[in-house]
C-alpha positions in Angstrom: -16.4 63.9 27.9 -17.1 60.7 26.0 -15.9 59.2 22.8 -18.8 60.7 20.8 -18.3 64.2 22.0 -14.5 64.0 21.3 -15.0 62.7 17.8 -17.6 65.5 17.2 -15.2 68.2 18.4 -12.5 66.7 16.2 -14.8 66.7 13.2 -16.1 70.2 13.8 -12.6 71.6 14.3 -11.5 70.0 11.0 -14.4 71.4 9.2 -13.8 74.9 10.6 -10.0 74.7 9.9 -9.9 73.1 6.5 -13.3 73.5 4.8 -14.4 77.0 5.5 -12.9 80.1 3.9 -15.0 82.8 5.6 -13.9 85.7 7.6 -15.5 87.1 10.7 -14.6 90.3 12.3 -12.6 89.6 15.5 -12.7 85.8 15.3 -10.2 83.7 13.4 -12.1 80.6 12.3 -8.9 78.5 11.7 -7.7 79.1 15.3 -11.1 78.1 16.7 -11.0 75.0 14.6 -7.5 74.0 15.8 -8.5 74.6 19.4 -11.6 72.4 18.9 -9.4 69.7 17.4 -6.9 69.8 20.3 -9.8 69.7 22.8 -11.3 66.7 21.0 -7.9 64.8 20.9 -7.2 65.4 24.6 -10.8 64.3 25.4 -10.5 61.2 23.3 -7.1 60.4 24.9 -8.3 60.8 28.4 -11.5 58.8 27.7 -9.5 55.9 26.3 -7.1 55.9 29.2 -9.9 56.0 31.8 -12.2 53.4 30.2 -9.3 51.3 28.9 -8.1 50.6 32.4 -11.5 49.9 33.8 -12.3 47.4 31.1 -8.9 45.7 31.2 -9.2 44.5 34.8 -12.2 42.2 34.4 -10.3 39.0 35.2 -10.7 35.5 33.7 -14.1 34.0 33.1 -14.4 30.3 33.6 -17.2 27.9 32.8 -18.7 26.0 35.5 -21.1 23.2 35.1 -24.1 23.4 37.5 -25.9 20.2 38.2 -29.1 20.1 40.1 -30.7 17.0 41.5 -34.4 17.1 41.3 -37.2 14.6 40.6 -39.0 15.0 37.4 -42.6 13.8 37.6 
């Protein structure tokens, strides 16, 4: 799950929980929204942990001057 999917789940869950006042038989929209927000938060946390460690170990980049000897005609 990437960052985009996690943010989408968070937004969709917030909309279902806080913005809708509808009732469906057998389904509680507020509970579904909270579950989606929790899934999005866990996905975002895991994505940041996995990609944060991979990007943090790149090392130090140094500049090196490359000089080539060639005859220009």
